[in-house]
N, C-alpha and C positions, 0 to 999 in steps of 0.2 A: 760605630756601628751605622751599618745601611740604615734610610729611613724608609719605613713602612707602614704605606699609609691605605685602608682598607676602607674601600665603599660600597656599603652594600647595593643592590640595582633596586629598583621600585618594585620591581615584580621578581618573585621566588616562583617559580614552576614546579608547583607538588606532584605533576603528572608527568614527567619528561617524555618526549617521544625521539625516539634517535633517532626518524627519518620520514617526518608524518607529511600533510598538505603544505606546498610550496603555492604563500598568496602576497601579491604584491599589489598595493592599489598607488594613484598615480595623486598628489596630492599639493602640489606646490604651492599654488594661491592658497590654498586653506591653512597653509605653514605660513603664510607671510612672503614668500618668495615672488616679489611685481618683476620681472628682468625680460629684455628683450636684447637679443645676441645680434649684434648687427657687422658681417663681413663681406666690405666693399659693395660692389652691386649685385640684384638680384639674380641678373640672367650669368654670372660668372664669366664675367672676361680674362681674365688673369686668373693662373694657379692659385697665387697667395690667399687668394680670395674666397675659395673652394675648401681649404684644411681646418678651417676651424680653431677651437681654442678649447682649453683645458680648463679644469675647476679645483679651487686648493679646498681644504678641510685642517683647519687648526683650532686650536682652544686658545684664542688669542687674549680672553681676558682674567683665564687663569681659575674660571670658576667651576673646571670639569664637566662643561658642554659645549659640542663642538660647534662651531662656525664654517660658513661656506664666504668665499670667494669666489664670484665668478666673474669670470675675463670675456672684454669685451674685445672686440676690433674694430675698424675704423672705414672709413672710404676713402676713393685714392681717388688722385689726378684732379685734386681741390675741390670735390665735388664735397656739398656738407648737409646734411641735415637737423633741425633743432626738434630734440636738444642731442646736443651730440653723444657719441656711444661713450660709454666710460665703466670701465669695471664696478663692480660691488659687492658690498659686503654686505652680510647680515648676520647680524646677533642673535645665539640662541638665547631664548630667555628662559631655559632652566625648565623646557615642559618638551622641549621637540618642534617648538615654534619657534619666527624669527622674528627680529625687526630689522630695517634698513637703517645699518651705522656708518655707511659710505662717507657722510659731508664731515661727522664730529671727527672719523678716525684720518681722513688727510687720502686714504687707499683709492681717491676718484681717478685712478688715470686716464688720459685720453687717446693713448698712445694704441698704435693699433696691436694689439695684445695676442698672445699665444700662449703662454702658461706663466704660471705663478706657484711660488715656492715661500715656507716659512721657517724661518730655521735664526737660530740665535748667533750672527754672522759675528758681530762685536763682543760677544762673551759676557754680556750685561743682565743677563737672566730676564730677557723677553724674546718675543717673537719677533723679526724683522721680515721682511717682505721684497724677493727677489722677484721682477719681474723679465721674462725673454718676449720679445716682440719683430715683429718685423719693421727696421728704424732702430735707434736707440734704444737699448735695454735701459731698465731703473732698479735701480736699491732704496727703500723706503727704509729708512731706520725708526724702532720704535723709542719716543723718550720716556719709557716705563709706565705711562699712563695711559695706554691706548693711542697715543696718537703719532703718524706717522709722516717724517719730513726725506722729502728727496734727498740722497749723500749725490755729491758731485763727481759725474761720469761713472753712475753707479758704481763709485768706491774703487774705482780701477777696473770692477771688471764689465768693462763693456764692448760690446760688438754691435755696430750700426747696421748690418746688414739684419737678414732672413733669420733670427734667432728660433728654436724649438724645445726641445724638452733640455731641463737641465735636474743639478743633483748637487747635494750637496753633502762631506764626508770628511773627519777629520783625514788625510793619506801622509802628515810625515808625524804624527804625535805630538806635535805642541798644542794640543789641548783648543785649538780653533779649528772651525769649520771649513775646507777649499772648497772649490767649485769649477765641475766639471758642465760647458754649458756647448747645445748640440746646434751646428749651422744646419740649414738645409740646401740649400744653393747660392750661386752667385745668381741673385735676381732682379730684374727693376724693369719697371712699366716699360723703361726705353728699349731693354734688351728685348723684351716680348714683344716689341715693335717694330724694331728692326729685323726682326724672325718673320715678322705677319701675322702675329698677335694668335691668330685660331690657325687650326689644321682640322682635315677629314674624321671625324670618329664614327664608323659606319654610316657615311654618308652625310653624316649632320657635323656642319661646323662648331667648332668647339674652342676653348683654350689649348694649346699646347702644354703638353705635356710634361714629367721631370726630367724626362732623357735627353730634353731639349736644353737642359741649364747644365751647367759643370757645377759638382758637388762644392760646398764649401766649407772650409776646416773647422774643424770643433777646436774650443778651448778648453783651458786646463788654469783655472787660476788658483796662486795659490795665500792662500790668508797673511798677512803682514802680521796679527796678531794685534790687530787694533782694528778690527772690521774693513781694512783696504786690503785689495788684492794686487798681486804682479802676475803676471801671465808666462807662465813657465810651462806652455804648451809641447814648444819644439823639443825643449831640455829634457821633458820627462817622458817622449817617447811615443804622442801622441802623435795621427795623420800620419807615421812615420811608413807604415805598409801600403794604404789603400783609404782614401778619405769615403764616406759614405754622406747618403743627402739624409742627414737624424732627423730622428723625429723623439723618441724616449730612451730616456739613459738612465741606469742606475749603478749607483757602488752598492757591490754584493761581493760575498765570501763564496766565490761559487767552486775552491779547491779545498775550502774548511783549513786554511792554515793560517789563518790570524790577522792579515791582511785585505783591505778591498778589492776586488778585482772592479769592473767598470766593461759593463754590455750596453750596444748602443742597437738600436730595430731604425733599420734605413728601409727606406723607401727606392727599390728597383736597382741597390747595391746592396753589396754583402752586410751584414751586419757583422760589428764589430765587436770582439772578445779581447777586451786589456788585461792580459798577466801582470799583477802588481808581483816585483822580484821582492818583495819586503821592505825596500826603504822610497815606497812612494812612485818608482819608476818602471815604466810600464812598453809590455808587447804585444802588439796585436796578434793572436793566435786563434783568430775565429774557424780560420779555414783548417788547422790542424787539428782544432778541438770539436770542428762537428757542428758548431753552432751559427754558422754564416749564412749557407743556402738551405735550400730544400732540400730532400732524399735523393731527386734527380739531380742536384749542383745547378737549381737555376736559382738565381737572386729572385725576390719577392718585394712585395709591394710595402715594406714595414713599416707599419702606423704606431700602434702600442705595444705595449709590454709588459708581463708579469712575471718575477722571480715566487717561487714555494716549493715547499717539499709535498707534491702532488699526492705521492704515491707510497709515504710512508714509510721511506730507506733514510730518512734523516742526512738526503744531500738536497739541494738544490737544483731545479727542474726548471724552466723557459717556457715561455708561450710568448707568440707574436702573434699581433691581427694582421691581417694582407687584405690583399685587393681583391678585386672581382673577378671570379675567374680561376686563381692562388684557391689554396686553404691555410684556413688560420693553425699554425704551426706550434707542435709542443716538441720539443728539444727534451728529451729523457735525461738528465745526467746519472751515467754509469758508473761514477769519479774517475778521480785522479784527472779533471779538466777532461772528459771526453762524452758527448754528445751525443746520441741518435735521435733521427727525427723518428718518433712514438706516435705520429697524429692520428693513424687510420686504427694502427693497435689498438691506441686507449681511448677510440670514438669521438677525438676532438672534431674532424673533419666534417660530421657529418651536417649537412643541409650550411654549410659556411662560404661555400663555391658562389653562391648569386649574391654573396653580400659583397659590399666594400667597410670592410670591419675595422673599426677605430679603438676603442678605449676597448683595453681588455685588465681584468680584475679575476684575483683567483682569491675567495674566500669563503669561509664556510658559512653559508646563509642557512643553513637548515640545521646548524648545532651538531651533525652525527658524528663531527669530530673528523669528516674530510673536507677538504675547503674547492669548493665548486665553481664554476667557470661564468663570468656575465661578461658579455661584447655587447658592445653600443654602433652601432651601424649607420651607417646613410651614403648614398651617391656620392660623387662631387660634382656629376653632371648634372644641372638642373632638366635638360632636354633627356633625362633619363626615362622620364614620365613619356616621352613620346615613342620610345624604341621599344616594342611589345618583349623583345627577351632580355631584356633587364628587369629587374627588381624592384625598378623605380627610384627613384630619385628617395622620399623616405622610406624608409624602411622598419622591419620591427627589429628587436635589439635582441639577443638571445642569450640562453641561460641552459647550462649543459651542468647537471646534479652529478658528483663525482660518487661512484657507488661502492667506490670500495678499492685501495690499490692503485690508486689512480685511472681507472677506467670509468668512462666519461658517458651521458645519456643526454640526449636532446630532450629537452624538458622546457621550452619554452613556450608552446601549446598550453603547459600543463600550472604556470606560474599565477593566473590570476588575469583580471583587469589587465594590468600591466602587460600583459603577454599579447595582448593585443595593440598596443600603442604603438603609432611609427612614427620617424621622426628624421630628423639629415643631422643623428647624435656623432657627438664627438668625445669631447674628453668626460670621465666618469669619475668618480669617487664613491668611497664606502665611508661609511660611521655606522655608530647605535649611537642616533641623533637625539632619540627620546628614552632613552637607557631603560631597555624594556627589553635586554637581553640578547637581541640579537640585529643584523647590519642593513642597515637600507641603504639607498643607493641616490646619488644626486649625480644627473645626465644634465651637461651643456649643448644645447642644440643649436646647430648651425642656424641665422637669420631667424630665430624660432624662442619660444617660452623653454626654461628649462624643465627638466621631469625632476622632482621628490619621487621616487619608488619608497612608500613605508614597508616596512616587511611586515606581514601578520601571519608568517606561518607557525604551523605547527612543530615547535623546534624543540631538541634536547636541551640536556644543561650547558654548562657553558662558565668563562672565566675569560675577566679581560684584562690585560698589565700595562701599564704603559711603564716605560724603561726608561729613566730620566738620567742626566749627567746629575753634577754637584748641585746644578743651580737650578734644578724643576725644569729646564728643557729638556726636550728629548732626543736620547742617545742614538744620534743615526749611524745605521752600521751594526748596533748590539745584536746578539745574537741569544732566542729562549729556546730553551725546551720543558715542554710541559709534560708531565709523565703522570700516564694513569693505569689503575689497572689494567687497562681494556690496551694501551697504547701508547705511545711516545707521539708527541708532535713536535717539528721544530720550525722557528721561522725567522727572519732578519725585521730589523726596524729602516725601514725606507724613508726618504725626502721625498719621491717622486714613486707615482704612479701611472696605469693607465696609459691615458694618451695627454700629455703635457698637464699631466693633475699630479694630485697628492692627495692621497686617505689619512683617516685619522692616525693621529700617533701614536693610540692605544692600540695594542694589537689584541684580537679577539679568538679566540679557540672553543669551538662547539668542543661539547664533551660527551655526546651521545648519553647515554645509561649510568654512564659513573657517579659516583654519589661521592669521590672526594680526588684531591689532587694529590700524588702522593708527592712528585717532588717538582720543585719548580729551579732550573737552573739558566742563571744569565752569564754571559760574557761581552763586557764592555767592550769597547771600539780598541781602549791601548793594554786587552789581554788581561784587563780582572775580571774575577769570576764569583758569582753568587750564587748560594744551592740554597734552597727554601724548602722544607721538608712539612710536607700535610698541609695543606687549605683546603677549606671549604668552596664548594662550587656557586655558580651562580652570583660572582661578586667582582668589584673593580678591584686591583692591586695595582696602587699608586710605587714602585720599586724605583728608588732614587740611589743613586752614587756614592759612596761617602767623600 
């Protein structure tokens, strides 16, 4: 029998508001998060210094409260600062406040970090940590007592170049998580210096951009069944059509055929959509599917991405955040792996052209049963402050309310004090950190302190579901439908999010004014299904695979 654990949240909403006031406040310091992100030099001589890093959310000690892991960069060319930049782990103390547990955990990695992803790679019932870096990647194995030790050669999942996004899923059905690792470009400071280091950008000399560097091949690593990996990239069809400058990647079942496809948001190259043939072998069909370019057939500066059913038709749509003078794109899924650019029809493009968008989240922040959009932003050139036609180096993040059926309204100026914040923002992630029934946001800012955006909105009812495997670990790739008398919602559980980040493994569904959940249906990655009839609202469920 499936194990179902019901955990009532601390606050039950007695007077639900389907779409009330949106209100976020920033209080990272007050919650105990004291962190400075360092990414090379302040003036940004090289492109790798300007891209920043992500943030990972996971319940590392199994207490039901999500913890925060912030990724740090490093300096270049032998320069050093004291203390040296390190990744930092903040444990949730059971009330939405945090304490620094970096030293005791062993997760204070000092590499030039880009992304972090928690998953049970050796299937021993605890979360391990995979880090993507500029330089050698790292795999930290958990000893079961929340102490992590570096695996030799990242357990075989190694790439010493510039790795970016990563994602875990079991693609060959052996019960062990496999790993896709995105690579950005064949970059080094020596290569950049040979090409002159700088180029003119509107009359100002700044670091040379992405088109100066050849895209680097991504990697697909297959789990050997013991937490080590072997490279089967070429064998399984990855990079067979066109190599992109990858940032954010997902394993996701875009055609609802029961196997996981791969989507990669790429910078100044066509995005990738690898269709799974059902056996864990892939073909890139991004152009045929209409999910690789803009509506005008242009490559865009893809940074972050999110995958969610935004219009309620029970298939998965894709949103990608892009560069300045472009627009953040919404690929609407029309079924059978056919997508259309619905950006302006659905209102997603409002006000995004001046931004350099990075993090992308599609989550229901006001609990009205429709996923909203949060975009973290900041320019890549510090000299943007000197160019009056640009929107500055530090920029406002953007917030779009889904008004129903996937139509969005820019509500940045109506989201409370957090709407006025400016940062050079990069990775972002969402979780109900304080377990009050709404989603908060944490943002990693380039060369600065993070933002913790506490959600104090007036929200409707909700339900949260943690879908787990037999060992109580996140069942990445699982699909869920939550049905009320008002409507059905569908989502998948991903190991990646936003920009080089990872959101909570507990899926959150706003329910609006619905007073009961009629049905919950779950499909695990191996095809096994579970149906639950009639569930109370305003609770957290943990549903474990038998």
